[in-house]
Every structure is written in C-alpha cells, then in structure tokens.
Biopython code that builds the backbone (N, CA, C, O; Angstrom):
import numpy as np
from Bio.PDB.StructureBuilder import StructureBuilder

atoms = [
    (1, "MET", "N", (233.121, 123.363, 42.211)),
    (1, "MET", "CA", (233.242, 122.961, 43.692)),
    (1, "MET", "C", (233.365, 122.986, 45.166)),
    (1, "MET", "O", (234.483, 122.790, 45.642)),
    (2, "LYS", "N", (232.844, 123.098, 45.572)),
    (2, "LYS", "CA", (233.518, 123.228, 46.921)),
    (2, "LYS", "C", (233.099, 122.351, 48.637)),
    (2, "LYS", "O", (232.549, 121.258, 48.767)),
    (3, "GLY", "N", (233.468, 123.059, 49.475)),
    (3, "GLY", "CA", (233.716, 121.910, 50.710)),
    (3, "GLY", "C", (233.402, 120.792, 50.436)),
    (3, "GLY", "O", (233.451, 120.434, 49.259)),
    (4, "PHE", "N", (232.971, 119.881, 51.484)),
    (4, "PHE", "CA", (232.653, 118.134, 51.292)),
    (4, "PHE", "C", (233.011, 117.854, 49.883)),
    (4, "PHE", "O", (234.095, 117.272, 49.859)),
    (5, "GLN", "N", (232.459, 118.067, 48.544)),
    (5, "GLN", "CA", (232.347, 117.758, 47.629)),
    (5, "GLN", "C", (233.677, 118.012, 47.133)),
    (5, "GLN", "O", (234.449, 117.102, 46.830)),
    (6, "GLN", "N", (233.861, 118.828, 47.075)),
    (6, "GLN", "CA", (236.191, 119.795, 46.626)),
    (6, "GLN", "C", (236.841, 118.003, 47.186)),
    (6, "GLN", "O", (237.292, 117.119, 46.458)),
    (7, "ASP", "N", (236.593, 117.988, 49.131)),
    (7, "ASP", "CA", (237.596, 117.210, 49.488)),
    (7, "ASP", "C", (237.459, 115.868, 49.430)),
    (7, "ASP", "O", (238.211, 114.971, 49.808)),
    (8, "LEU", "N", (235.546, 115.830, 48.486)),
    (8, "LEU", "CA", (235.965, 114.318, 48.155)),
    (8, "LEU", "C", (237.113, 114.402, 47.453)),
    (8, "LEU", "O", (238.321, 114.373, 47.691)),
    (9, "ALA", "N", (236.209, 114.544, 46.272)),
    (9, "ALA", "CA", (237.240, 114.665, 44.753)),
    (9, "ALA", "C", (238.415, 114.695, 44.763)),
    (9, "ALA", "O", (238.953, 114.440, 43.685)),
    (10, "ASP", "N", (239.000, 114.901, 45.539)),
    (10, "ASP", "CA", (240.823, 115.634, 45.929)),
    (10, "ASP", "C", (241.596, 114.243, 46.623)),
    (10, "ASP", "O", (242.703, 113.763, 46.382)),
    (11, "CYS", "N", (240.359, 113.753, 47.730)),
    (11, "CYS", "CA", (241.118, 112.563, 48.561)),
    (11, "CYS", "C", (241.403, 111.808, 47.755)),
    (11, "CYS", "O", (241.009, 111.956, 46.598)),
    (12, "SER", "N", (242.551, 110.268, 48.313)),
    (12, "SER", "CA", (242.656, 109.577, 47.657)),
    (12, "SER", "C", (241.753, 108.512, 48.534)),
    (12, "SER", "O", (241.916, 107.347, 48.171)),
    (13, "GLY", "N", (240.982, 108.673, 49.447)),
    (13, "GLY", "CA", (240.417, 108.024, 50.620)),
    (13, "GLY", "C", (239.496, 107.903, 51.132)),
    (13, "GLY", "O", (239.542, 108.961, 51.760)),
    (14, "ILE", "N", (238.447, 107.388, 51.480)),
    (14, "ILE", "CA", (237.339, 108.005, 52.949)),
    (14, "ILE", "C", (237.642, 107.279, 54.390)),
    (14, "ILE", "O", (238.627, 106.541, 54.392)),
    (15, "ILE", "N", (236.942, 107.398, 55.562)),
    (15, "ILE", "CA", (237.129, 106.584, 56.644)),
    (15, "ILE", "C", (235.385, 106.884, 56.684)),
    (15, "ILE", "O", (234.659, 107.628, 56.025)),
    (16, "CYS", "N", (235.233, 106.301, 57.352)),
    (16, "CYS", "CA", (233.267, 106.290, 57.146)),
    (16, "CYS", "C", (232.857, 105.372, 57.682)),
    (16, "CYS", "O", (233.333, 104.239, 57.612)),
    (17, "ASN", "N", (231.733, 105.773, 58.417)),
    (17, "ASN", "CA", (230.451, 104.866, 58.194)),
    (17, "ASN", "C", (230.295, 104.110, 57.646)),
    (17, "ASN", "O", (231.317, 103.760, 57.055)),
    (18, "ALA", "N", (229.116, 103.298, 57.368)),
    (18, "ALA", "CA", (228.778, 102.365, 56.860)),
    (18, "ALA", "C", (227.323, 102.203, 55.626)),
    (18, "ALA", "O", (226.773, 101.245, 55.084)),
    (19, "GLY", "N", (227.119, 103.843, 55.590)),
    (19, "GLY", "CA", (226.427, 103.780, 55.075)),
    (19, "GLY", "C", (226.276, 103.690, 53.340)),
    (19, "GLY", "O", (227.202, 103.530, 52.545)),
    (20, "PHE", "N", (225.073, 103.817, 53.084)),
    (20, "PHE", "CA", (225.377, 103.525, 52.089)),
    (20, "PHE", "C", (225.573, 104.538, 50.206)),
    (20, "PHE", "O", (226.075, 104.210, 49.131)),
    (21, "GLU", "N", (224.794, 105.922, 50.761)),
    (21, "GLU", "CA", (225.628, 106.405, 49.794)),
    (21, "GLU", "C", (226.733, 107.187, 49.652)),
    (21, "GLU", "O", (227.202, 107.592, 48.589)),
    (22, "LEU", "N", (227.288, 107.463, 51.173)),
    (22, "LEU", "CA", (228.949, 107.507, 50.726)),
    (22, "LEU", "C", (230.335, 106.522, 50.565)),
    (22, "LEU", "O", (231.501, 106.880, 50.399)),
    (23, "ALA", "N", (230.055, 105.844, 50.621)),
    (23, "ALA", "CA", (230.865, 104.931, 50.407)),
    (23, "ALA", "C", (230.289, 104.495, 48.212)),
    (23, "ALA", "O", (230.971, 104.352, 47.197)),
    (24, "SER", "N", (229.204, 104.464, 48.406)),
    (24, "SER", "CA", (228.437, 104.423, 46.547)),
    (24, "SER", "C", (229.405, 105.586, 46.000)),
    (24, "SER", "O", (230.457, 105.501, 45.366)),
    (25, "GLU", "N", (228.631, 106.787, 46.499)),
    (25, "GLU", "CA", (229.702, 107.655, 45.928)),
    (25, "GLU", "C", (231.473, 107.575, 46.039)),
    (25, "GLU", "O", (231.992, 108.337, 45.223)),
    (26, "ALA", "N", (232.243, 106.979, 46.695)),
    (26, "ALA", "CA", (233.349, 107.241, 46.814)),
    (26, "ALA", "C", (233.860, 105.860, 45.797)),
    (26, "ALA", "O", (234.917, 105.997, 45.180)),
    (27, "LEU", "N", (233.212, 104.777, 45.678)),
    (27, "LEU", "CA", (233.671, 104.211, 44.662)),
    (27, "LEU", "C", (233.121, 104.432, 43.063)),
    (27, "LEU", "O", (233.729, 103.850, 42.164)),
    (28, "GLN", "N", (232.047, 105.221, 42.769)),
    (28, "GLN", "CA", (232.395, 106.332, 41.904)),
    (28, "GLN", "C", (233.184, 107.374, 41.587)),
    (28, "GLN", "O", (233.197, 107.935, 40.492)),
    (29, "LEU", "N", (233.862, 107.652, 42.549)),
    (29, "LEU", "CA", (235.386, 108.362, 42.019)),
    (29, "LEU", "C", (236.604, 107.126, 42.314)),
    (29, "LEU", "O", (237.713, 107.586, 42.042)),
    (30, "GLY", "N", (236.655, 105.983, 42.698)),
    (30, "GLY", "CA", (237.848, 105.702, 42.874)),
    (30, "GLY", "C", (238.562, 105.862, 43.554)),
    (30, "GLY", "O", (239.715, 106.253, 43.376)),
    (31, "LYS", "N", (237.832, 105.493, 44.844)),
    (31, "LYS", "CA", (238.381, 105.936, 46.093)),
    (31, "LYS", "C", (238.638, 104.801, 46.786)),
    (31, "LYS", "O", (238.095, 103.746, 46.459)),
    (32, "LYS", "N", (239.615, 104.891, 47.970)),
    (32, "LYS", "CA", (238.970, 103.422, 48.812)),
    (32, "LYS", "C", (238.549, 103.975, 50.036)),
    (32, "LYS", "O", (238.652, 105.068, 50.592)),
    (33, "ILE", "N", (237.936, 102.655, 50.333)),
    (33, "ILE", "CA", (236.930, 102.771, 51.472)),
    (33, "ILE", "C", (237.929, 102.342, 53.065)),
    (33, "ILE", "O", (238.903, 101.591, 53.015)),
    (34, "LEU", "N", (237.568, 102.811, 54.010)),
    (34, "LEU", "CA", (237.581, 102.468, 55.660)),
    (34, "LEU", "C", (236.292, 102.371, 56.015)),
    (34, "LEU", "O", (235.698, 103.262, 55.408)),
    (35, "VAL", "N", (235.451, 101.676, 56.767)),
    (35, "VAL", "CA", (234.939, 101.611, 57.076)),
    (35, "VAL", "C", (234.154, 100.894, 58.562)),
    (35, "VAL", "O", (234.701, 99.855, 58.931)),
    (36, "LYS", "N", (233.039, 101.325, 59.349)),
    (36, "LYS", "CA", (233.152, 100.945, 60.484)),
    (36, "LYS", "C", (230.912, 100.840, 60.085)),
    (36, "LYS", "O", (230.172, 101.324, 59.228)),
    (37, "SER", "N", (230.762, 100.111, 61.067)),
    (37, "SER", "CA", (229.420, 100.161, 60.875)),
    (37, "SER", "C", (228.475, 100.454, 62.442)),
    (37, "SER", "O", (228.079, 99.556, 63.185)),
    (38, "LEU", "N", (228.358, 101.318, 62.566)),
    (38, "LEU", "CA", (227.081, 101.693, 63.405)),
    (38, "LEU", "C", (226.597, 100.379, 64.112)),
    (38, "LEU", "O", (226.128, 99.339, 63.651)),
    (39, "PRO", "N", (226.879, 100.794, 65.419)),
    (39, "PRO", "CA", (225.511, 99.713, 66.235)),
    (39, "PRO", "C", (224.338, 99.352, 66.242)),
    (39, "PRO", "O", (223.635, 100.054, 66.969)),
    (40, "ALA", "N", (223.798, 98.498, 65.703)),
    (40, "ALA", "CA", (222.713, 98.307, 65.398)),
    (40, "ALA", "C", (221.891, 98.504, 64.801)),
    (40, "ALA", "O", (220.701, 98.404, 65.100)),
    (41, "GLN", "N", (222.562, 98.964, 63.410)),
    (41, "GLN", "CA", (221.468, 100.293, 62.194)),
    (41, "GLN", "C", (222.253, 98.924, 61.609)),
    (41, "GLN", "O", (223.425, 98.671, 61.886)),
    (42, "MET", "N", (221.023, 97.717, 60.370)),
    (42, "MET", "CA", (220.430, 97.246, 59.791)),
    (42, "MET", "C", (221.310, 97.479, 58.985)),
    (42, "MET", "O", (222.322, 96.826, 58.729)),
    (43, "GLU", "N", (220.665, 99.120, 58.256)),
    (43, "GLU", "CA", (221.952, 99.438, 57.294)),
    (43, "GLU", "C", (223.498, 99.364, 56.691)),
    (43, "GLU", "O", (224.138, 99.102, 55.673)),
    (44, "GLN", "N", (223.559, 99.571, 57.372)),
    (44, "GLN", "CA", (225.204, 100.090, 57.576)),
    (44, "GLN", "C", (225.693, 97.946, 58.071)),
    (44, "GLN", "O", (226.799, 97.421, 57.941)),
    (45, "THR", "N", (224.614, 97.392, 58.506)),
    (45, "THR", "CA", (225.910, 95.865, 58.714)),
    (45, "THR", "C", (225.468, 95.289, 57.402)),
    (45, "THR", "O", (226.160, 94.520, 56.735)),
    (46, "SER", "N", (224.193, 95.737, 57.055)),
    (46, "SER", "CA", (224.275, 94.956, 55.216)),
    (46, "SER", "C", (224.919, 95.673, 53.746)),
    (46, "SER", "O", (224.934, 95.218, 52.603)),
    (47, "SER", "N", (225.523, 97.201, 54.386)),
    (47, "SER", "CA", (226.145, 98.169, 53.722)),
    (47, "SER", "C", (227.885, 96.985, 53.792)),
    (47, "SER", "O", (228.516, 96.406, 52.907)),
    (48, "THR", "N", (228.043, 97.085, 55.052)),
    (48, "THR", "CA", (229.327, 96.384, 55.435)),
    (48, "THR", "C", (229.194, 95.033, 54.403)),
    (48, "THR", "O", (229.732, 94.936, 53.299)),
    (49, "ALA", "N", (228.424, 94.129, 54.994)),
    (49, "ALA", "CA", (228.826, 93.055, 54.455)),
    (49, "ALA", "C", (228.515, 93.001, 52.446)),
    (49, "ALA", "O", (229.237, 92.455, 51.612)),
    (50, "ALA", "N", (227.606, 93.539, 52.282)),
    (50, "ALA", "CA", (227.643, 93.694, 50.919)),
    (50, "ALA", "C", (229.280, 94.272, 49.811)),
    (50, "ALA", "O", (229.817, 93.862, 48.782)),
    (51, "LEU", "N", (229.543, 95.482, 50.872)),
    (51, "LEU", "CA", (231.104, 95.681, 50.289)),
    (51, "LEU", "C", (232.199, 94.821, 51.137)),
    (51, "LEU", "O", (233.392, 95.052, 50.942)),
    (52, "ASP", "N", (231.981, 94.281, 51.648)),
    (52, "ASP", "CA", (232.716, 92.930, 51.837)),
    (52, "ASP", "C", (233.188, 92.338, 51.034)),
    (52, "ASP", "O", (234.282, 92.323, 50.469)),
    (53, "GLN", "N", (231.775, 91.511, 50.953)),
    (53, "GLN", "CA", (231.741, 90.266, 49.727)),
    (53, "GLN", "C", (232.183, 91.043, 49.171)),
    (53, "GLN", "O", (233.242, 91.391, 49.693)),
    (54, "LEU", "N", (231.815, 91.865, 47.833)),
    (54, "LEU", "CA", (232.306, 92.589, 46.864)),
    (54, "LEU", "C", (233.987, 92.759, 46.677)),
    (54, "LEU", "O", (234.568, 92.959, 45.611)),
    (55, "GLY", "N", (234.587, 92.624, 48.005)),
    (55, "GLY", "CA", (236.091, 93.218, 48.240)),
    (55, "GLY", "C", (236.229, 94.432, 48.223)),
    (55, "GLY", "O", (237.364, 94.696, 48.617)),
    (56, "TYR", "N", (235.203, 96.054, 47.764)),
    (56, "TYR", "CA", (234.781, 97.269, 47.988)),
    (56, "TYR", "C", (236.201, 97.473, 48.585)),
    (56, "TYR", "O", (237.176, 97.709, 47.872)),
    (57, "GLU", "N", (236.272, 97.336, 50.351)),
    (57, "GLU", "CA", (236.435, 97.665, 50.681)),
    (57, "GLU", "C", (236.896, 97.100, 52.417)),
    (57, "GLU", "O", (236.448, 96.064, 52.909)),
    (58, "THR", "N", (237.772, 97.954, 53.063)),
    (58, "THR", "CA", (238.891, 97.436, 54.499)),
    (58, "THR", "C", (237.622, 98.411, 55.239)),
    (58, "THR", "O", (237.196, 99.566, 55.214)),
    (59, "LYS", "N", (237.264, 96.653, 56.121)),
    (59, "LYS", "CA", (236.014, 97.445, 57.342)),
    (59, "LYS", "C", (236.903, 97.117, 58.772)),
    (59, "LYS", "O", (237.902, 96.400, 58.728)),
    (60, "ILE", "N", (236.696, 97.378, 59.307)),
    (60, "ILE", "CA", (237.404, 97.847, 61.271)),
    (60, "ILE", "C", (235.892, 97.873, 62.269)),
    (60, "ILE", "O", (234.754, 98.335, 62.177)),
    (61, "ASN", "N", (236.862, 96.911, 63.428)),
    (61, "ASN", "CA", (235.263, 96.669, 64.077)),
    (61, "ASN", "C", (235.772, 98.166, 65.598)),
    (61, "ASN", "O", (235.261, 98.291, 66.711)),
    (62, "ALA", "N", (236.916, 99.018, 64.942)),
    (62, "ALA", "CA", (237.008, 99.571, 65.707)),
    (62, "ALA", "C", (238.504, 100.284, 65.382)),
    (62, "ALA", "O", (239.559, 99.988, 64.822)),
    (63, "PHE", "N", (237.687, 101.817, 66.356)),
    (63, "PHE", "CA", (239.061, 103.106, 65.222)),
    (63, "PHE", "C", (240.714, 102.450, 65.837)),
    (63, "PHE", "O", (240.740, 101.447, 66.551)),
    (64, "ASP", "N", (241.506, 102.907, 65.585)),
    (64, "ASP", "CA", (242.935, 102.120, 66.311)),
    (64, "ASP", "C", (244.065, 103.146, 64.819)),
    (64, "ASP", "O", (243.924, 103.516, 63.653)),
    (65, "VAL", "N", (245.144, 103.179, 65.963)),
    (65, "VAL", "CA", (246.229, 103.541, 64.600)),
    (65, "VAL", "C", (246.757, 102.744, 63.830)),
    (65, "VAL", "O", (246.805, 102.725, 62.600)),
    (66, "SER", "N", (247.361, 101.736, 64.983)),
    (66, "SER", "CA", (247.646, 100.434, 63.458)),
    (66, "SER", "C", (246.659, 99.857, 62.187)),
    (66, "SER", "O", (246.759, 99.439, 61.033)),
    (67, "SER", "N", (245.604, 100.145, 63.265)),
    (67, "SER", "CA", (243.751, 99.532, 61.429)),
    (67, "SER", "C", (244.502, 100.734, 60.586)),
    (67, "SER", "O", (245.451, 100.560, 59.822)),
    (68, "ILE", "N", (243.926, 101.881, 60.868)),
    (68, "ILE", "CA", (244.323, 103.160, 60.069)),
    (68, "ILE", "C", (245.201, 102.841, 59.038)),
    (68, "ILE", "O", (245.066, 102.309, 57.936)),
    (69, "GLU", "N", (246.624, 103.540, 60.001)),
    (69, "GLU", "CA", (247.850, 103.224, 59.060)),
    (69, "GLU", "C", (247.743, 101.584, 58.162)),
    (69, "GLU", "O", (248.356, 101.602, 57.094)),
    (70, "GLN", "N", (247.332, 100.795, 58.363)),
    (70, "GLN", "CA", (247.768, 99.572, 57.960)),
    (70, "GLN", "C", (246.854, 100.223, 56.539)),
    (70, "GLN", "O", (247.309, 100.135, 55.398)),
    (71, "TRP", "N", (245.689, 100.787, 56.814)),
    (71, "TRP", "CA", (245.029, 100.556, 55.919)),
    (71, "TRP", "C", (245.592, 101.989, 54.297)),
    (71, "TRP", "O", (245.914, 101.842, 53.118)),
    (72, "LEU", "N", (245.460, 102.901, 54.997)),
    (72, "LEU", "CA", (246.355, 103.963, 54.492)),
    (72, "LEU", "C", (247.710, 103.933, 53.453)),
    (72, "LEU", "O", (247.947, 104.712, 52.531)),
    (73, "HIS", "N", (248.614, 102.631, 53.972)),
    (73, "HIS", "CA", (249.154, 101.951, 53.151)),
    (73, "HIS", "C", (249.642, 101.104, 51.760)),
    (73, "HIS", "O", (250.462, 101.081, 50.841)),
    (74, "GLU", "N", (248.679, 100.552, 52.252)),
    (74, "GLU", "CA", (247.744, 98.994, 52.280)),
    (74, "GLU", "C", (246.783, 98.803, 51.714)),
    (74, "GLU", "O", (246.636, 97.751, 51.092)),
    (75, "ALA", "N", (245.915, 99.672, 51.748)),
    (75, "ALA", "CA", (244.805, 99.142, 50.857)),
    (75, "ALA", "C", (244.788, 100.260, 49.595)),
    (75, "ALA", "O", (245.311, 101.375, 49.605)),
    (76, "ALA", "N", (243.844, 99.469, 48.240)),
    (76, "ALA", "CA", (243.960, 99.710, 47.212)),
    (76, "ALA", "C", (242.545, 100.080, 47.043)),
    (76, "ALA", "O", (241.583, 99.828, 47.767)),
    (77, "ALA", "N", (242.635, 100.871, 45.699)),
    (77, "ALA", "CA", (241.050, 101.628, 45.754)),
    (77, "ALA", "C", (240.492, 101.229, 44.673)),
    (77, "ALA", "O", (241.368, 101.061, 43.825)),
    (78, "ILE", "N", (238.701, 100.818, 43.982)),
    (78, "ILE", "CA", (238.455, 100.160, 43.093)),
    (78, "ILE", "C", (237.357, 100.988, 42.581)),
    (78, "ILE", "O", (236.595, 101.507, 43.396)),
    (79, "ARG", "N", (237.246, 101.109, 41.752)),
    (79, "ARG", "CA", (236.752, 102.604, 40.925)),
    (79, "ARG", "C", (235.494, 102.152, 40.231)),
    (79, "ARG", "O", (235.640, 102.374, 39.030)),
    (80, "VAL", "N", (233.903, 101.421, 40.567)),
    (80, "VAL", "CA", (233.145, 100.849, 39.328)),
    (80, "VAL", "C", (231.891, 102.010, 38.787)),
    (80, "VAL", "O", (231.277, 102.997, 39.194)),
    (81, "VAL", "N", (231.983, 101.327, 37.869)),
    (81, "VAL", "CA", (231.362, 102.506, 36.588)),
    (81, "VAL", "C", (229.729, 101.833, 36.904)),
    (81, "VAL", "O", (229.387, 101.138, 35.947)),
    (82, "TYR", "N", (228.692, 101.884, 37.986)),
    (82, "TYR", "CA", (227.330, 101.789, 37.040)),
    (82, "TYR", "C", (227.080, 102.082, 36.192)),
    (82, "TYR", "O", (227.652, 103.030, 35.654)),
    (83, "PRO", "N", (225.493, 101.015, 35.285)),
    (83, "PRO", "CA", (224.927, 101.813, 34.193)),
    (83, "PRO", "C", (224.068, 103.073, 34.454)),
    (83, "PRO", "O", (224.011, 103.783, 35.458)),
    (84, "ASN", "N", (223.286, 103.172, 33.035)),
    (84, "ASN", "CA", (222.803, 104.604, 32.934)),
    (84, "ASN", "C", (220.928, 103.809, 33.124)),
    (84, "ASN", "O", (220.025, 103.782, 32.287)),
    (85, "THR", "N", (220.954, 103.310, 34.455)),
    (85, "THR", "CA", (220.042, 102.984, 35.404)),
    (85, "THR", "C", (218.543, 103.363, 34.523)),
    (85, "THR", "O", (217.723, 102.637, 33.960)),
    (86, "ALA", "N", (218.640, 104.928, 34.718)),
    (86, "ALA", "CA", (217.570, 105.801, 33.887)),
    (86, "ALA", "C", (216.995, 104.967, 32.112)),
    (86, "ALA", "O", (216.004, 104.477, 31.571)),
    (87, "LYS", "N", (218.464, 105.294, 31.849)),
    (87, "LYS", "CA", (217.519, 104.533, 30.315)),
    (87, "LYS", "C", (217.219, 103.672, 30.121)),
    (87, "LYS", "O", (216.288, 103.439, 29.350)),
    (88, "PHE", "N", (217.888, 102.803, 30.747)),
    (88, "PHE", "CA", (217.236, 101.286, 30.859)),
    (88, "PHE", "C", (215.259, 101.416, 31.673)),
    (88, "PHE", "O", (214.453, 100.640, 31.160)),
    (89, "LEU", "N", (214.665, 102.457, 32.938)),
    (89, "LEU", "CA", (213.816, 102.777, 33.416)),
    (89, "LEU", "C", (213.123, 103.631, 32.169)),
    (89, "LEU", "O", (211.948, 103.398, 31.883)),
    (90, "VAL", "N", (213.617, 104.277, 31.694)),
    (90, "VAL", "CA", (212.514, 104.709, 30.347)),
    (90, "VAL", "C", (212.005, 104.008, 28.984)),
    (90, "VAL", "O", (210.929, 104.242, 28.433)),
    (91, "GLN", "N", (212.861, 103.225, 28.611)),
    (91, "GLN", "CA", (213.136, 101.885, 28.279)),
    (91, "GLN", "C", (211.947, 101.214, 27.988)),
    (91, "GLN", "O", (211.435, 100.817, 26.941)),
    (92, "TRP", "N", (211.516, 101.170, 29.595)),
    (92, "TRP", "CA", (211.287, 99.570, 30.018)),
    (92, "TRP", "C", (209.696, 100.797, 30.213)),
    (92, "TRP", "O", (208.750, 100.169, 29.737)),
    (93, "ILE", "N", (209.199, 102.198, 30.718)),
    (93, "ILE", "CA", (207.767, 102.690, 30.452)),
    (93, "ILE", "C", (207.524, 102.428, 29.103)),
    (93, "ILE", "O", (206.535, 101.874, 28.623)),
    (94, "GLN", "N", (208.744, 102.978, 28.390)),
    (94, "GLN", "CA", (208.535, 103.240, 26.823)),
    (94, "GLN", "C", (208.277, 101.979, 25.974)),
    (94, "GLN", "O", (208.492, 102.200, 24.782)),
    (95, "ASP", "N", (207.914, 100.837, 26.217)),
    (95, "ASP", "CA", (207.846, 99.367, 26.116)),
    (95, "ASP", "C", (206.539, 99.055, 26.515)),
    (95, "ASP", "O", (205.674, 98.289, 26.088)),
    (96, "GLY", "N", (206.644, 100.063, 27.697)),
    (96, "GLY", "CA", (204.399, 98.796, 28.483)),
    (96, "GLY", "C", (204.774, 99.010, 29.803)),
    (96, "GLY", "O", (204.137, 99.584, 30.686)),
    (97, "MET", "N", (205.815, 98.520, 29.848)),
    (97, "MET", "CA", (206.313, 98.440, 31.336)),
    (97, "MET", "C", (206.216, 96.922, 31.766)),
    (97, "MET", "O", (206.268, 96.568, 32.944)),
    (98, "PRO", "N", (206.087, 96.158, 30.819)),
    (98, "PRO", "CA", (206.402, 94.662, 30.979)),
    (98, "PRO", "C", (206.518, 94.305, 32.266)),
    (98, "PRO", "O", (206.940, 95.087, 33.118)),
    (99, "PRO", "N", (206.293, 93.559, 32.421)),
    (99, "PRO", "CA", (206.921, 92.585, 34.130)),
    (99, "PRO", "C", (208.332, 92.309, 33.685)),
    (99, "PRO", "O", (208.887, 91.851, 32.686)),
    (100, "VAL", "N", (208.776, 92.939, 35.231)),
    (100, "VAL", "CA", (210.486, 92.690, 35.224)),
    (100, "VAL", "C", (210.209, 90.994, 36.085)),
    (100, "VAL", "O", (209.505, 90.560, 36.997)),
    (101, "ASP", "N", (211.526, 90.323, 34.867)),
    (101, "ASP", "CA", (212.683, 89.168, 35.149)),
    (101, "ASP", "C", (213.975, 89.070, 34.981)),
    (101, "ASP", "O", (214.681, 89.676, 34.175)),
    (102, "THR", "N", (214.408, 87.910, 36.145)),
    (102, "THR", "CA", (215.638, 88.049, 35.889)),
    (102, "THR", "C", (216.161, 88.539, 34.978)),
    (102, "THR", "O", (216.633, 89.668, 34.837)),
    (103, "SER", "N", (216.086, 87.577, 34.223)),
    (103, "SER", "CA", (216.549, 88.265, 33.050)),
    (103, "SER", "C", (216.968, 89.974, 32.519)),
    (103, "SER", "O", (218.074, 90.250, 32.055)),
    (104, "TRP", "N", (216.157, 90.712, 32.650)),
    (104, "TRP", "CA", (216.204, 91.703, 32.510)),
    (104, "TRP", "C", (217.557, 92.211, 33.811)),
    (104, "TRP", "O", (218.639, 92.787, 33.698)),
    (105, "CYS", "N", (217.092, 91.866, 34.525)),
    (105, "CYS", "CA", (217.998, 92.625, 35.753)),
    (105, "CYS", "C", (219.327, 92.229, 35.757)),
    (105, "CYS", "O", (220.321, 92.864, 36.107)),
    (106, "GLN", "N", (219.210, 90.964, 35.274)),
    (106, "GLN", "CA", (220.517, 91.040, 34.845)),
    (106, "GLN", "C", (221.639, 91.682, 33.671)),
    (106, "GLN", "O", (222.721, 92.267, 33.624)),
    (107, "GLN", "N", (220.705, 91.203, 32.888)),
    (107, "GLN", "CA", (220.263, 92.199, 31.545)),
    (107, "GLN", "C", (221.286, 93.761, 32.453)),
    (107, "GLN", "O", (222.502, 93.606, 32.569)),
    (108, "ILE", "N", (220.703, 94.973, 32.942)),
    (108, "ILE", "CA", (221.183, 96.065, 33.309)),
    (108, "ILE", "C", (222.763, 95.866, 33.816)),
    (108, "ILE", "O", (223.737, 96.413, 33.298)),
    (109, "TRP", "N", (222.782, 94.929, 34.979)),
    (109, "TRP", "CA", (223.856, 94.886, 35.926)),
    (109, "TRP", "C", (224.804, 93.766, 35.420)),
    (109, "TRP", "O", (225.031, 92.958, 36.321)),
    (110, "SER", "N", (225.469, 93.455, 34.171)),
    (110, "SER", "CA", (225.361, 92.762, 33.804)),
    (110, "SER", "C", (226.253, 93.628, 32.525)),
    (110, "SER", "O", (226.830, 93.117, 31.565)),
    (111, "LYS", "N", (226.123, 95.345, 32.937)),
    (111, "LYS", "CA", (226.904, 96.490, 32.545)),
    (111, "LYS", "C", (227.592, 96.827, 33.525)),
    (111, "LYS", "O", (228.490, 97.592, 33.174)),
    (112, "VAL", "N", (227.588, 96.612, 34.587)),
    (112, "VAL", "CA", (228.806, 97.683, 35.762)),
    (112, "VAL", "C", (230.069, 97.269, 35.064)),
    (112, "VAL", "O", (230.456, 96.694, 34.047)),
    (113, "GLN", "N", (230.369, 97.681, 35.810)),
    (113, "GLN", "CA", (232.380, 97.761, 35.464)),
    (113, "GLN", "C", (233.152, 97.977, 36.974)),
    (113, "GLN", "O", (232.881, 98.934, 37.700)),
    (114, "VAL", "N", (233.997, 97.097, 37.270)),
    (114, "VAL", "CA", (235.100, 97.050, 38.425)),
    (114, "VAL", "C", (236.436, 97.603, 38.375)),
    (114, "VAL", "O", (237.082, 96.570, 38.546)),
    (115, "PHE", "N", (237.473, 98.723, 38.234)),
    (115, "PHE", "CA", (238.225, 98.691, 38.112)),
    (115, "PHE", "C", (239.187, 99.413, 39.462)),
    (115, "PHE", "O", (239.047, 100.356, 40.241)),
    (116, "PRO", "N", (240.468, 98.081, 39.121)),
    (116, "PRO", "CA", (241.492, 98.713, 40.551)),
    (116, "PRO", "C", (241.989, 100.470, 40.180)),
    (116, "PRO", "O", (242.159, 101.029, 39.097)),
    (117, "GLU", "N", (242.071, 100.799, 41.104)),
    (117, "GLU", "CA", (242.480, 102.082, 41.057)),
    (117, "GLU", "C", (244.178, 102.198, 40.981)),
    (117, "GLU", "O", (244.422, 101.039, 40.644)),
    (118, "HIS", "N", (245.079, 102.651, 41.050)),
    (118, "HIS", "CA", (246.242, 102.385, 41.565)),
    (118, "HIS", "C", (246.531, 103.809, 41.913)),
    (118, "HIS", "O", (247.592, 104.107, 42.463)),
]
sb = StructureBuilder()
sb.init_structure("model")
sb.init_model(0)
sb.init_chain("A")
sb.init_seg("    ")
for serial, (resi, resn, name, xyz) in enumerate(atoms, 1):
    if name == "N":
        sb.init_residue(resn, " ", resi, " ")
    sb.init_atom(name, np.array(xyz, "f"), 0.0, 1.0, " ", f" {name:<3s}", serial, name[0])
structure = sb.get_structure()
C-alpha cells in the first residue's frame, strides 16, 4: 500500500466531506469520522443524515479549531463489518432471480456487525 491508502490505514480518524465512499471505507477500517456536507449537494446531505441517524460520525457546519479539537479528544470510532453482498447476489442469480422481497433484504442487512473501536 502507498499514498492515500496507507495514510487511511495508518490514521485514527478522518476529516472529510460527506461523500459516500470515503465514509464507508473509514467505517470498515474502524476510523472515527468528522464530516461537513458540501452545500446544495443532495448526496452529501443524505450521507450526513444517515451517518448521524446511525451515530457513526460527528458532523459540523463549519470547520473551526474548537470543533476539531473536541472531535480529536472525544470522538469514538465505529467499525462496521458489512455482509458479503456479492455472495447473496450470486445465490439469487443461481436461484433463478426470484422476486426480491423485504425479508430477503432484511436477511442480508441483519448480517451487518457494528463494533465500537477504542
């Protein structure tokens, strides 16, 4: 690993905009997250709302020294282990692609594991 990937692996937390990909990677790696949504970006607003509702991040409206300092000292990291969705998708195809219902989705997402990191 080099560059950004190595920095992400080595850090204890990330400060970023509220895009989906970096936040997801950080959660999988057990990194604490401080996010700020970009104005007028629906994806960012939705990601921030989801992360906030789940309690997976700290959000701020503006970057300032006191907010960042508080986050550095107090924020706890969460590690999320997502299920192998590819395995479920392959099985669904092998089963002839039956209609997808709520119970099938719940079966997959019930496998998500969340761990507080210290």
